[in-house]
Every structure is written in C-alpha cells, then in structure tokens.
N, C-alpha and C positions, 0 to 999 in steps of 0.2 A: 504495500499499501504506500502509495508516495503522499510525502508531506504536503500539509498545505501553506501556501504562502498566505499567513495572516492578513499581510499588507493588501490582498486582492478581496477582503472580507468587507462588506458596506451593509449598511442598515437603510430602509425606506420605511416608511409609514405603509401600512396596508391600506390595500383601497377594494373597492367593491369587486373588481376584476380578477381578485386574489382567491376567491372563494375557492374554485377547483383545486387550486394549488393546496391551501389551507387543509381541504377533506382528504386530499391525497396524504398530506403530512400526517394528519391526525389519525388516518386507517394505519398508517406506517408503524404508529406507536402503539397500536393495540394489536396487531397480527399476531404475536407469540402469546397474547392471553385468549385470544379468541380460537386457536388452533385446537384447545381443547374441546370444543364445542361439537357437537354432531349437528350442525346447521349447513344449510347449503350455501354457497358463494353468495348468492341473492339476499337470503336471510342476514347474513353479517353484514353486507354492504347496507342494507336497508337499516339494521341496528345501529352501526357505527355511524351513519348519515344522521340519525335521530340524535344519537349522542352529541357528535360533533356540533349540530345546530343549537343544544341544550346549553354546551359547554359555552360556544362562541357568543351567545347572548348572554348567559351566566357574568361572563368574564367583564362585559359591557358594561353591565348592570352593577355589579359589586364594585368595579373599579372604573367609575367614568373619566378620571382622569390619568389613567395610565397610559403607556406608549405601549400601542401595538405594531410593531415592527416586523417586517421579514428581514432574514438575513441572505443575502446574496454572497455568492462566491463568482469570479468572476462573470458578472453580469447575469447570472443563473440564481433563481430562488432556490435555497436549500434548506431553509428552517425559518423559525419565527422566535421572536424574544419579546415576551410582554413584561413590561419592568413599572413600578408605581415609585415614583420618588417623592417624598413628601420631608418633615423637618424630622420625622419620628424615626424613618425607618427607610430603606431601599427593598420595596417587597418585589422579588423574583416570581412574578404570577407564574410564568410557563416557560420553559425553552424547550425547544424540539429543533430536531435535525433529521433529514433524510437519512436512512440507514447506510448510504454509502459515506456519508459524512461524520458517522459516529465512530469513537474509538480513536479519533485521529488527531486527539487535543485540543480542537477546537470549543468543545464546550468549556473544558478548564480555562481555555484562554479567555472567554468571554465571561465565564465567572469571576474569575481573578481581576478583569477590568472591571467587573460591578463592585468587588470588595475594595479596589484601589479609589474609585469615584467614592464610595461611602465613607473609606478612610479619610478623606479631606476634609468632611464633617464631623467626623466621628459618631457616623450613624451605623446603626446593625443593617446586616442583609438577613431578611428572614424570607422562608418559602415554606412550601408545603411538599410532602413528597410521598409517594404511596411505599408502603412496607417493601412491594415486591420491585420496586424501580431499580434497575441496574445503576443510576446516577445516585443513589443512597451513598454507595461505598466513597464517588467523587467528592461529595460535598463531606463526608467525613473526613477526607483525606486534606479536604481545602479548610479545615478547621470550624466546620458548622458542628454545631451542640444539639443534641435532642432537647426541646423546650417541654413538648408536650406530644401524649400519644392520643392521637384523636380517634383511635379504630384503626379506619382503612389507612389514614395518613398521618404522617409524623409532623409536628410543625417544628422547624429547624430555625437556630438563629446562628449567625457568625457577626462577632464584634470586633472592631480593631484593635480595641484594649487588650483582646484576649483572640489574637487570631489562631493561634491553635497551628500554626504552620511554622 
C-alpha cells in the first residue's frame, strides 16, 4: 500500500450533490457488521439507506453549528469529517474514510491535527465511538480516555493538559 501525501488532502463543505457519495461511504462503514445478517443485498441497502438518512438528519439537528466537510485526496472525495468547535470543546462528531484509504495513517493524521487545533485554546477533544469500532484502538493510542460507557457507545475525551501520547 502506497503512502499518502497528506499535502494533497483537502476539505470542502458538503453540498446536496454529495449525497450519493455520502451514502456509499456510510454503507462502507457498516458492511462488516451486516455480513452477519441473512438478508438479501437489496434488504441491506434499503436498511442502510434508512439508517444513513436518519443519521444525516440527526447530526444536523443535534449539531446545527458543526462543520460538515468532505475529505478529498487529489480532487477525489474519500471521506467525511464532522466537527463542532466551541469554547467548551472540540467535538469530533464523525470521521469516516473509504476502505481503500483506511489504515494508511490518514485518520491518525487528521485527528492529531484536531488535537493540535484544540491545544491552542486548551480545549478537550471529545467523541463517541462504538465498542466494536476498530478506530477505538487508534483513539486510545492518541491519548483519548473513556469518560463514560453509554451502552453501545463509549464517550471519550482527550485533553491537552493530559495528552497521554
């Protein structure tokens, strides 16, 4: 797997024309989870489309002031980064990359940039992560600590005063 040139990674605000890409990205994040189900391909796509629409609407309702950005590499959409910056915290709402861009240090690079940004104002970075999400180990390595177990999700926080890395 070739290394990525992080200087060729850009962000841009989502637009309505990005919906098909965002659905494709969302589906890619849930494929392993749904392999266990004895559903047809059409049933899985229908279910995931409903889940995507619900998540899409929920994020915008709960975090109306957030930045909803696409991640682009060499002018191609490869992921999304949803971030809410406030005086109290920097909330990493969601980060997702297409499968071919995972495990190539890009996620780590992006999160470390968020940590650097938050450190400038001594703000914590917070996030929710599913217990089974492979990114959990990355968050631990980057110094995030579990604040609360909310059942399916863990609430985690990184603070620049206790970076843990």
